[in-house]
C-alpha positions as CSV (number, residue, x, y, z in Angstrom):
1,X,18.9,23.8,42.2
2,X,17.1,22.6,39.4
3,X,16.1,25.3,37.2
4,X,12.5,25.2,35.1
5,X,14.5,24.2,32.0
6,X,16.4,21.3,33.3
7,X,12.9,20.1,34.7
8,X,11.3,20.4,31.7
9,X,14.0,18.7,29.8
10,X,13.7,15.9,32.2
11,X,10.2,15.5,32.0
12,X,10.4,15.7,28.2
13,X,13.3,12.9,28.1
14,X,10.9,10.7,30.7
15,X,8.1,11.0,28.4
16,X,10.2,10.0,25.4
17,X,11.4,7.2,27.1
18,X,8.3,5.9,28.2
19,X,6.5,6.2,24.5
20,X,9.4,4.4,23.0
21,X,9.0,1.7,25.5
22,X,5.2,1.3,25.2
23,X,6.2,1.6,21.1
24,X,8.5,-1.1,21.1
25,X,6.3,-3.5,23.3
26,X,2.7,-2.7,21.5
27,X,3.2,-0.8,18.3
28,X,1.7,2.7,17.7
29,X,-1.7,1.8,19.1
30,X,-0.1,1.6,22.5
31,X,1.1,4.9,22.4
32,X,-1.3,7.4,23.8
33,X,-0.6,10.6,25.5
34,X,-2.2,9.4,28.7
35,X,-0.7,6.1,28.8
36,X,2.6,7.9,28.1
37,X,1.9,10.1,31.2
38,X,0.8,7.2,33.2
39,X,4.1,5.0,32.6
40,X,6.4,7.9,33.1
41,X,4.8,9.0,36.2
42,X,4.0,12.2,35.6
43,X,0.5,14.4,36.0
44,X,-2.1,13.9,33.4
45,X,-1.8,17.0,31.4
46,X,2.3,16.6,31.6
47,X,2.3,15.1,28.3
48,X,0.1,17.8,26.8
49,X,2.8,20.5,27.8
50,X,5.6,18.8,25.5
51,X,3.6,16.9,22.6
52,X,0.3,18.8,21.3
53,X,-0.8,15.5,20.0
54,X,0.2,11.9,19.4
55,X,1.5,12.3,15.9
56,X,4.0,14.8,17.1
57,X,5.4,12.4,19.9
58,X,5.6,9.2,17.7
59,X,7.6,11.9,15.1
60,X,10.0,12.7,18.1
61,X,10.9,9.0,18.6
62,X,11.6,8.7,15.0
63,X,13.8,11.8,14.9
64,X,15.6,10.1,17.9
65,X,16.1,7.1,16.0
66,X,17.4,8.8,12.7
67,X,19.7,10.9,14.8
68,X,21.3,7.8,16.6
69,X,21.7,6.2,13.2
70,X,23.1,9.2,11.7
71,X,25.7,9.4,14.8
72,X,26.3,5.6,14.5
73,X,27.3,6.4,10.7
74,X,29.7,9.1,11.2
75,X,31.3,7.0,13.6
76,X,31.7,4.3,11.0
77,X,32.5,6.5,8.5
78,X,35.4,8.3,10.6
79,X,36.9,4.7,11.2
80,X,40.7,4.8,9.6
81,X,40.9,1.1,10.0
82,X,37.6,0.1,8.1
83,X,38.1,-0.3,4.2
84,X,35.2,1.9,2.1
85,X,33.4,-1.4,1.5
86,X,33.7,-2.5,5.1
87,X,32.1,0.6,6.4
88,X,29.3,0.5,3.9
89,X,28.5,-3.1,4.9
90,X,28.5,-1.8,8.4
91,X,26.6,1.2,7.7
92,X,23.7,-1.1,6.3
93,X,23.9,-3.8,9.1
94,X,23.4,-0.7,11.5
95,X,20.1,0.2,9.8
96,X,18.9,-3.2,9.4
97,X,19.8,-3.5,13.3
98,X,17.6,-1.2,14.2
99,X,14.7,-3.1,12.1
100,X,15.2,-6.3,13.8
101,X,15.5,-4.9,17.5
102,X,12.8,-2.4,17.3
103,X,10.9,-3.0,14.4
104,X,7.9,-0.2,15.2
105,X,10.7,2.5,15.6
106,X,11.8,1.2,12.2
107,X,8.6,1.5,10.3
108,X,8.3,5.2,11.9
109,X,11.9,6.0,10.5
110,X,10.3,5.2,6.9
111,X,7.1,7.0,7.4
112,X,6.3,10.5,6.4
113,X,6.7,12.8,9.5
114,X,3.3,13.9,11.3
115,X,2.3,16.2,13.8
116,X,3.3,19.7,14.8
117,X,5.6,21.9,12.1
118,X,8.6,21.9,14.7
119,X,8.5,17.8,15.2
120,X,8.2,17.6,11.4
121,X,11.3,19.9,10.7
122,X,13.3,18.2,13.0
123,X,12.3,14.7,11.9
124,X,13.2,16.0,8.4
125,X,16.5,17.3,9.4
126,X,17.4,14.0,11.2
127,X,16.6,12.0,8.0
128,X,18.8,14.2,6.0
129,X,21.8,13.9,8.5
130,X,21.1,10.4,8.2
131,X,20.9,10.2,4.3
132,X,24.1,12.5,4.0
133,X,26.0,10.4,6.2
134,X,25.1,7.2,4.3
135,X,26.0,8.7,1.0
136,X,29.2,9.8,1.9
137,X,30.0,6.2,2.8
138,X,28.6,4.9,-0.3
139,X,30.6,7.4,-2.4
140,X,33.6,6.1,-0.5
141,X,33.0,3.0,-2.9
142,X,31.4,4.3,-5.7
143,X,32.5,7.8,-6.0
144,X,30.8,10.8,-5.3
145,X,29.1,11.5,-8.5
146,X,27.5,7.9,-8.4
147,X,26.6,7.9,-4.5
148,X,23.2,8.7,-5.0
149,X,22.1,6.0,-7.6
150,X,23.9,3.1,-5.8
151,X,23.0,4.7,-2.4
152,X,19.0,4.1,-3.6
153,X,19.8,0.7,-4.6
154,X,21.5,-0.2,-1.6
155,X,18.9,1.3,0.8
156,X,16.2,-0.3,-1.0
157,X,17.6,-3.6,-1.0
158,X,18.6,-3.4,2.7
159,X,15.2,-2.3,3.5
160,X,13.6,-5.2,1.9
161,X,15.9,-7.7,3.4
162,X,14.9,-6.3,6.9
163,X,11.5,-6.4,6.1
164,X,11.3,-9.9,4.9
165,X,13.2,-10.6,7.7
166,X,11.2,-9.1,9.9
167,X,8.0,-10.8,8.8
168,X,9.7,-13.9,8.9
169,X,10.0,-14.3,5.1
170,X,13.7,-14.9,5.3
171,X,14.4,-18.3,7.1
172,X,18.0,-19.2,7.1
173,X,16.9,-22.8,6.4
174,X,14.7,-22.2,3.6
175,X,17.1,-19.5,1.7
176,X,20.5,-21.0,3.0
177,X,21.8,-17.4,3.5
178,X,21.7,-14.7,6.3
179,X,20.7,-11.1,6.2
180,X,24.1,-10.2,6.5
181,X,25.7,-12.5,4.0
182,X,23.0,-11.0,1.5
183,X,24.3,-7.6,2.4
184,X,27.8,-8.6,2.0
185,X,26.9,-10.1,-1.5
186,X,25.5,-6.9,-2.4
187,X,28.4,-4.4,-1.2
188,X,31.1,-7.1,-3.1
189,X,28.9,-6.9,-6.2
190,X,29.0,-2.9,-6.3
191,X,32.5,-2.6,-5.2
192,X,33.4,-5.2,-8.1
193,X,31.6,-3.3,-10.7
194,X,32.9,0.0,-9.7
195,X,36.2,-1.5,-9.9
196,X,35.7,-3.3,-13.2
197,X,34.1,0.2,-14.8
198,X,37.4,2.3,-13.6
199,X,39.9,-0.6,-15.3
């Protein structure tokens, strides 16, 4: 027999999945607690028992996206067959893939969390975990003491590349380069600079 706690967890999962689908297809404006409840096939009041407001629901979606990204980066970081530079490129590609496939979710990941305090706290922890995993990968290339400086450079560059690609301002026939090639060039430049400074 399913316990009340298991039933609540299942309902919450169903609501989050429904909200994420609405977000991906129509953006934040398409996500209302009423629309989410209807899509999830639950009673009209069910969404309000799990999420006090729309902001908390959207923040929960962003939190899950950040947690997934952190998990991906941890997996990349633990792969013994990849060089540090390859790990860095894979980590940046993972981030950019979210932007290309789920642009509204990606935007939420880079928006200050809103809603109730528990949603904000969970999102903040997820963002910090993703950042820590990313900086650990960067540190393998540039050294821990330089990880934040180069991490900021890499993250802002990858973000700019992603936004340009999403908005259609990075067509390959115009620039004669792909987003992946730009990231690869950036990683190689940083890797080369670090080795030059060390020699």
